C-alpha positions in Angstrom: 68.3 203.5 172.1 71.2 203.9 169.7 71.3 201.6 166.7 73.8 198.8 166.5 75.9 198.4 163.5 75.5 194.9 162.1 78.8 194.8 160.6 81.0 194.6 163.8 78.6 191.8 165.1 79.3 189.8 161.9 83.1 190.0 162.0 83.1 189.0 165.7 81.0 185.8 164.8 83.1 184.8 162.2 86.1 185.0 164.4 84.5 182.8 167.2 83.6 180.2 164.7 87.1 180.1 163.2 88.5 179.6 166.8 86.3 176.7 167.5 87.1 174.9 164.1 90.7 175.4 164.9 90.6 173.8 168.4 88.7 170.9 167.1 91.1 170.0 164.4 93.9 170.0 166.8 92.4 167.5 169.0 91.6 164.8 166.2 94.7 163.8 164.3 94.2 163.4 160.6 93.7 160.0 159.1 96.7 158.3 157.8 96.9 157.8 154.0 97.3 154.3 152.6 100.9 154.3 151.2 101.1 153.7 147.5 104.7 152.1 147.8 104.5 149.0 150.2 107.5 148.5 152.5 108.8 145.0 152.2 111.2 143.4 154.6 113.2 140.3 153.8 110.2 138.3 153.2 109.0 137.3 149.6 108.7 140.3 147.2 105.3 142.0 147.0 103.1 141.6 144.1 102.4 144.8 142.3 98.8 145.9 141.5 99.6 146.3 137.8 101.2 142.8 137.5 98.0 141.0 138.8 95.3 139.6 136.5 92.5 142.1 135.9 89.9 140.2 137.8 92.1 139.9 140.8 92.4 142.6 143.5 95.4 143.6 145.5 95.5 142.1 148.9 95.1 144.5 151.8 98.4 145.6 153.5 99.0 144.2 157.0 100.1 146.7 159.7 102.7 145.3 162.1 103.3 146.3 165.8 106.0 148.8 164.6 103.4 150.6 162.4 105.1 149.4 159.1 102.6 148.2 156.5 103.6 145.0 154.8 102.1 142.9 151.9 100.8 139.6 152.8 102.4 136.5 151.3 100.9 135.3 148.0 101.0 131.8 147.0 102.6 131.4 143.6 100.0 130.8 140.8 99.7 127.2 139.7 101.2 126.2 136.4 98.7 126.4 133.3 97.1 123.2 132.5 98.6 121.4 129.4 96.9 122.0 126.1 95.2 119.1 124.3 98.2 117.9 122.5 100.3 117.5 125.4 97.6 115.7 127.3 97.2 113.2 124.5 100.9 112.7 124.3 101.2 112.1 128.0 98.3 109.9 128.1 99.8 107.7 125.3 103.6 107.6 126.1 103.3 108.8 130.0 104.3 112.0 131.4 104.5 114.1 134.7 100.8 114.5 134.8 99.8 110.9 134.2 99.0 108.7 137.2 101.5 106.0 137.3 103.4 107.2 134.3 106.8 106.7 136.1 105.9 103.0 136.3 103.1 102.3 133.8 101.3 99.0 133.7 102.8 98.3 130.4 106.3 98.7 131.4 105.8 96.7 134.4 104.7 93.9 132.3 107.9 94.2 130.0 110.9 93.2 132.2 112.6 91.9 129.1 112.5 95.1 127.2 116.2 95.2 126.0 115.7 91.6 124.3 112.3 92.5 123.1 113.6 95.6 121.4 116.4 93.7 119.6 113.8 91.1 118.5 111.5 94.0 117.4 114.2 95.6 115.5 114.8 92.2 113.7 111.1 91.8 112.8 110.9 95.5 111.6 113.8 94.8 109.2 112.0 91.6 107.8 108.8 93.6 107.5 110.2 96.7 105.6 112.4 94.5 103.3 109.8 91.9 102.4 106.3 91.7 104.1 105.5 95.5 103.5 106.3 95.5 99.9 104.5 92.2 99.2 101.3 93.4 101.0 101.3 96.8 98.9 101.9 94.8 95.8 98.9 92.4 96.8 96.6 95.5 97.4 97.4 96.9 94.1 97.1 93.7 92.0 94.0 92.4 93.6 90.9 94.4 93.6 89.0 94.9 96.9 86.1 92.3 96.3 88.9 89.6 95.7 90.7 90.6 98.9 87.5 90.7 100.9 86.8 86.9 99.6 90.2 85.9 100.7 89.7 87.5 104.3 86.5 85.8 104.4 88.0 82.4 103.6 90.4 82.5 106.4 87.9 83.8 108.8 85.7 81.0 108.0 88.6 78.6 108.4 89.3 80.1 111.9 85.6 79.4 112.9 86.4 75.9 114.3 89.3 77.1 116.4 87.0 79.7 117.9 84.3 77.3 118.4 86.5 74.9 120.5 87.9 77.8 122.5 84.4 79.1 123.2 83.4 75.7 124.5 86.4 75.6 126.7 85.5 79.2 128.0 82.1 77.9 129.0 80.3 80.3 126.6 77.7 78.0 124.9 75.7 80.8 123.2 78.6 82.2 121.4 79.9 78.7 120.6 76.6 77.7 118.9 76.5 81.0 117.0 80.0 80.5 115.8 79.3 77.0 114.7 76.2 78.2 112.9 78.3 81.0 110.9 80.7 78.2 110.0 78.0 76.0 108.5 76.2 78.8 106.8 79.3 80.4 105.2 80.7 77.0 104.2 77.5 75.9 102.5 76.0 79.2 101.2 79.2 81.3 100.9 81.1 78.8 98.7 83.5 77.5 101.2 83.6 80.9 103.1 84.5 83.2 100.2 81.2 85.1 101.0 79.6 86.0 104.4 75.9 85.5 104.2 75.8 84.7 107.9 76.7 88.3 108.7 74.9 90.2 105.9 71.6 88.0 105.6 71.3 86.4 109.0 72.9 89.1 111.1 75.0 86.7 113.2 78.0 88.0 115.1 81.5 87.0 114.6 83.2 85.8 117.9 86.9 85.5 117.8 88.6 83.3 120.5 92.0 81.8 121.0 93.5 79.6 123.5 95.5 82.5 125.0 92.2 84.1 125.9 91.1 80.9 127.2 93.9 80.6 129.5 93.0 84.2 130.8 89.3 83.1 131.3 90.7 80.3 133.4 92.5 82.8 135.6 95.9 83.6 134.0 94.8 87.3 133.2 98.2 89.2 133.2 101.5 87.9 131.7 104.8 89.3 130.6 105.2 90.9 127.2 107.3 88.8 124.8 108.1 89.5 121.2 109.0 86.3 119.1 110.9 86.5 115.8 108.7 86.4 112.8 105.6 86.1 115.0 105.8 89.5 116.5 104.0 90.7 119.7 102.9 88.2 122.2 102.8 87.5 125.8 104.0 84.5 127.6 100.5 83.3 128.1 99.6 84.0 124.4 102.8 82.2 123.3 101.8 79.1 125.4 98.3 79.5 124.0 99.6 79.5 120.3 100.8 76.0 120.8 97.2 74.9 121.6 95.9 76.9 118.8 98.1 75.2 116.2 96.9 71.7 117.3 93.2 72.9 116.5 93.8 74.9 113.3 92.3 73.5 110.2 95.1 74.3 108.1 97.4 72.2 110.3 95.6 69.2 108.9 96.1 69.8 105.3 98.4 67.0 104.2 99.8 68.4 101.0 102.9 70.4 102.1 102.8 73.0 99.2 99.1 73.5 99.5 99.4 74.1 103.3 102.4 76.5 103.0 100.7 78.4 100.2 97.7 78.9 102.2 99.7 80.0 105.3 101.7 82.4 103.1 98.5 83.9 101.6 97.1 84.3 105.2 100.0 86.2 106.2 100.0 88.5 103.3 96.2 89.1 103.7 96.8 89.9 107.4 99.6 92.3 106.6 97.7 94.1 104.0 95.0 94.8 106.6 97.6 96.7 108.6 99.0 98.9 106.0 96.9 101.8 107.1 98.8 101.8 110.4 102.2 102.3 108.8 102.1 106.1 108.8 101.5 105.9 112.6 104.1 103.5 113.2 106.8 105.5 111.1 106.0 108.8 112.8 105.7 107.4 116.4 108.4 109.0 118.8 109.1 105.2 120.0 107.6 102.5 117.6 108.4 99.7 120.0 106.5 101.4 122.8 103.5 102.1 120.5 103.4 98.5 119.2 103.8 97.2 122.7 101.0 99.1 124.3 98.6 98.8 121.3 99.0 95.1 121.6 98.7 94.8 125.3 95.7 97.3 125.4 93.9 95.2 122.6 94.5 91.8 124.5 93.3 93.3 127.7 90.2 94.7 126.0 89.4 91.2 124.4 90.0 89.5 127.8 87.8 91.9 129.7 85.1 91.5 127.0 85.3 87.6 127.3 85.0 87.9 131.2 82.0 90.3 131.1 79.8 87.7 129.2 78.0 90.4 127.2 80.1 89.7 124.0 78.2 91.1 121.1 80.9 90.0 118.5 83.8 91.6 117.2 81.9 94.0 115.2 81.3 95.9 118.6 85.1 96.6 119.0 86.7 99.9 118.0 88.3 99.7 114.7 91.9 99.9 116.0 91.2 96.8 118.2 89.6 94.6 115.4 91.4 91.5 114.2 91.6 93.2 110.8 91.0 96.7 109.6 87.6 97.2 108.1 87.1 97.1 104.4 87.6 100.1 102.3 84.3 101.9 101.6 83.6 103.7 98.4 83.5 107.4 98.9 80.1 109.1 98.5 79.6 110.9 95.2 80.1 114.5 95.4 76.8 116.6 95.5 76.5 119.1 92.7 76.6 122.7 93.8 73.4 124.6 93.2 
């Protein structure tokens, strides 16, 4: 038998394999490639992949019945959250993101704002012309211990007024403690110049006035009212001031010059305790709004503290809500460097 040359057989096999591959490729269409450029109709513009955040993925194209790939609509990104300063500003003065800012609670209780603003401007003129300079001179001339004694004196004189209102509010425990403070400070504190009731006996100071008593009886909210020379009030507190005058001990000082001198010294003492707030008032965007809102917030806080029946004394209040600013504390001596 003649030998068969292997070369022709190899060439024949390769030709047959090539024919089979050609016929298979012709029967199966090649897969369509994903277009890099997305065709967009008159819908919203597509969002390019390079414009998206690094952690986001581009949405898959949607193929319509006509075979045209379109990008799905992407909801616009939400506005970034305001920073801390903007949030604080909105919380104090109201803003688009503050609930009820378009009709805040303070504004709702200030229907007489135009009149109140005029009275506030008058009071500010009197304060900047007379009261503030006198209070600054008072703090410069008298040392801190003397000023503390003056504040203690007037605080002790207000104790009978607080006692009467605490009784009217139906708070016997606080009333007894207030009366005990008055007796201890009058006898052991040389008329109230010193405060052994707080420092030695740890007796709390409970402030109360007839305006808060009226709130205790049900008159919880009232319209804001600023009075000439007397400053921020509400209608309820203005009515309550009439009752306070009838119970204030200084009212019963018969000697006119002595009574007026005590009242003038009391006004200067109160104003000196507010000197630390002058920078805040002077730099406020709207000083009237700041004063009104701070006053209303403080009164609401005190009224709610009275209603809670868990009053632990005015020492539990934040510093900016106290009757007067806390005493100046001496700075700690600097530690020597090693």
